[in-house]
Structures are given as C-alpha cells and as structure tokens.
C-alpha positions as CSV (number, residue, x, y, z in Angstrom):
1,M,11.3,23.4,-18.3
2,S,12.0,19.8,-18.6
3,A,9.4,17.1,-18.2
4,K,9.0,15.3,-14.9
5,K,10.8,12.0,-14.8
6,K,8.4,8.9,-14.0
7,D,8.9,7.4,-10.6
8,A,10.6,4.1,-11.1
9,Q,9.3,2.4,-7.9
10,R,5.8,3.3,-9.0
11,Y,6.0,1.0,-12.0
12,T,8.0,-1.8,-10.4
13,E,5.7,-2.5,-7.6
14,V,2.0,-3.7,-7.7
15,R,0.0,-3.4,-4.5
16,N,-3.1,-5.1,-3.4
17,A,-5.4,-2.3,-2.2
18,K,-8.2,-4.4,-0.8
19,A,-6.1,-6.7,1.3
20,L,-5.5,-4.4,4.4
21,R,-9.2,-3.4,4.1
22,D,-10.7,-6.8,3.9
23,F,-8.2,-8.9,6.0
24,S,-6.2,-8.8,9.2
25,V,-2.7,-9.8,8.4
26,D,-0.9,-12.2,10.7
27,E,2.3,-13.4,9.1
28,R,4.1,-12.3,5.9
29,F,6.3,-14.2,3.6
30,E,8.5,-13.2,0.6
31,A,8.2,-15.6,-2.3
32,G,9.5,-15.8,-5.7
33,I,7.0,-16.5,-8.6
34,Q,7.5,-18.6,-11.8
35,L,6.9,-16.7,-14.8
36,K,7.4,-16.5,-18.5
37,G,9.5,-13.7,-20.0
38,T,6.6,-11.8,-21.4
39,E,4.9,-11.7,-18.0
40,V,8.0,-10.1,-16.5
41,K,8.0,-7.4,-19.2
42,S,4.4,-6.7,-18.5
43,V,4.9,-6.3,-14.7
44,R,7.9,-4.0,-15.5
45,G,5.6,-1.9,-17.4
46,G,3.1,-1.7,-14.5
47,R,0.5,-4.0,-16.2
48,A,-0.4,-6.3,-13.5
49,Q,-3.2,-6.5,-10.9
50,I,-3.3,-8.7,-7.8
51,N,-6.5,-7.3,-6.1
52,D,-8.6,-10.6,-6.6
53,A,-5.6,-13.0,-6.3
54,F,-5.3,-15.7,-3.7
55,G,-3.0,-18.5,-2.8
56,R,-4.0,-22.2,-3.0
57,L,-2.2,-25.4,-1.8
58,E,-2.2,-28.1,-4.5
59,K,-0.2,-31.3,-4.2
60,G,2.2,-29.9,-1.7
61,E,2.9,-26.7,-3.8
62,L,1.6,-23.2,-3.4
63,W,-0.1,-21.7,-6.6
64,L,-1.2,-18.1,-7.1
65,H,-4.8,-17.7,-8.6
66,N,-6.4,-14.8,-10.5
67,A,-3.3,-12.6,-10.6
68,H,-3.9,-10.6,-13.7
69,I,-0.8,-10.0,-15.8
70,E,-1.7,-8.2,-19.0
71,E,-0.5,-9.8,-22.4
72,Y,2.8,-8.2,-23.6
73,A,2.0,-5.6,-26.2
74,F,4.9,-6.6,-28.4
75,G,4.6,-10.4,-27.8
76,N,4.1,-13.0,-30.6
77,I,2.1,-16.3,-30.6
78,H,4.0,-17.4,-27.7
79,N,2.6,-14.7,-25.3
80,H,1.2,-15.8,-22.0
81,A,-2.5,-16.1,-20.7
82,A,-3.5,-13.2,-18.7
83,K,-5.0,-15.1,-15.7
84,R,-3.1,-18.4,-15.5
85,T,-2.0,-19.9,-12.3
86,R,1.5,-19.2,-11.2
87,K,3.7,-21.3,-8.9
88,L,5.0,-19.5,-5.8
89,L,8.4,-20.5,-4.9
90,L,9.1,-20.8,-1.1
91,H,11.3,-22.9,1.2
92,R,9.8,-26.2,2.1
93,H,9.4,-25.5,5.9
94,Q,7.6,-22.2,4.9
95,V,5.1,-24.2,2.8
96,R,4.5,-26.6,5.5
97,K,3.9,-23.8,8.0
98,I,1.4,-22.2,5.5
99,A,-0.3,-25.4,4.7
100,Q,-0.8,-26.2,8.3
101,A,-2.3,-22.6,9.2
102,M,-4.6,-22.7,6.0
103,Q,-6.0,-26.2,7.0
104,T,-6.2,-26.2,10.6
105,E,-6.8,-22.4,11.5
106,G,-8.8,-21.7,8.4
107,K,-6.5,-18.7,7.2
108,S,-6.2,-17.5,3.6
109,L,-3.0,-16.7,1.6
110,I,-3.2,-13.3,0.2
111,P,-0.6,-11.4,-2.1
112,L,-0.1,-8.1,-0.7
113,R,2.5,-6.7,-3.0
114,M,4.6,-7.7,-6.1
115,Y,8.0,-6.0,-6.6
116,F,11.5,-6.4,-8.1
117,K,14.4,-7.1,-5.8
118,Q,17.7,-7.3,-7.4
119,G,16.2,-8.1,-10.9
120,L,14.0,-10.8,-9.7
121,L,10.2,-10.6,-9.3
122,K,9.0,-11.2,-5.7
123,V,5.6,-11.5,-4.2
124,E,4.9,-10.7,-0.6
125,V,2.1,-13.0,0.5
126,A,0.5,-13.2,3.9
127,L,-1.6,-15.5,6.1
128,C,-4.7,-13.4,6.7
129,T,-8.0,-13.8,8.7
130,G,-11.1,-12.2,7.1
131,K,-12.6,-9.4,8.8
132,K,-16.1,-9.1,9.7
133,L,-18.1,-6.0,8.9
134,Y,-18.0,-4.5,12.4
135,N,-14.2,-4.8,12.4
136,K,-14.1,-2.7,9.2
137,R,-16.3,-0.1,10.8
138,D,-14.1,0.1,13.8
139,D,-10.9,0.3,11.6
140,L,-12.7,3.4,9.8
141,K,-13.6,4.9,13.0
142,N,-10.0,4.6,14.3
143,K,-8.7,6.0,11.2
144,T,-10.9,9.2,11.3
145,E,-10.0,9.7,14.9
146,M,-6.4,9.6,14.1
147,M,-6.9,12.1,11.2
148,E,-8.7,14.6,13.4
149,L,-6.0,14.1,16.1
150,K,-3.4,14.9,13.6
151,K,-5.2,17.8,12.2
152,A,-5.8,19.2,15.9
153,L,-2.1,18.9,16.7
154,K,-1.2,20.5,13.4
155,V,-3.3,23.6,14.1
156,H,-1.8,23.5,17.8
157,R,1.8,23.8,16.5
158,R,1.1,27.0,14.5
C-alpha cells in the first residue's frame, strides 16, 4: 500500500483562524507582498503564521506587521528576520480607499489568508470592524442552531 500524498493546497495557503471570529469583514482586497527569497521558500514549506498580523498605513504605503515567517532552515547569514514588517503591494486607488476607511471609519486592515497564485505570493487583506462580545455570542448561537438543523434534516432524510 502506498503512502498518501500530501495535499499541495494545504501547504501553499496560510489562513488567519482568528479573523472571522474576532472581526466582521467589510471589503476584501488581493495584495502582493514584498518578500525575500528565503521567505518565499519558508511559506512554500508551510512555515508562516498570520494570526496576529495587521496592516498599517505609513507614509502613503501599506505595511504588514506581526506576520511570522519562520527563518528558512537551509538559509545562510543572509536569512530574513522572522517578524519584520513587509510592504503590501496594491494599486494607488485601493490604497487611498483603505486609508480613508481606516482614518474616518475606524476600520482595521487584517490579513485573512496568504496563498500562491501563478507562482506569486498573494495576501488577501480585508477592511474589518471589531466584534463586541455579544456579537460573538450571537454568531456562536447561530452556528449551533444551523448544526442542529442540518443534523435534523439528515436524520429526516434516512
């Protein structure tokens, strides 16, 4: 019996597990990210984490903070720092739209996932509003109701 092959999609996509729980997503953008070669190799190996990451506007440019990309195991002295800030690459009109929403409406820029698209690393960032505790409880309640409903329908079909 042969060994199971590893799912390529699983290792080339990094998700932010906390984002949808803690924030309500308003608008999504696909951004490029400026990386070094060893960072790309680490992400391909699944050695990245964006759970605590956020975007910030500095001097008219968007930067990704707190994204942890582990040092490349086979790197040399020119290896990258794990938690350095990385520049997000977007069109100018998108940067203006995000900047306006962050300044006037008090929204946050949160990365939802990091993935490869035609050999290039992309980051899906979203303008988000933070959820209150009662909103999280309502979401959890709705989720359990939907699970019970699906379970009841499944039993009814048999």
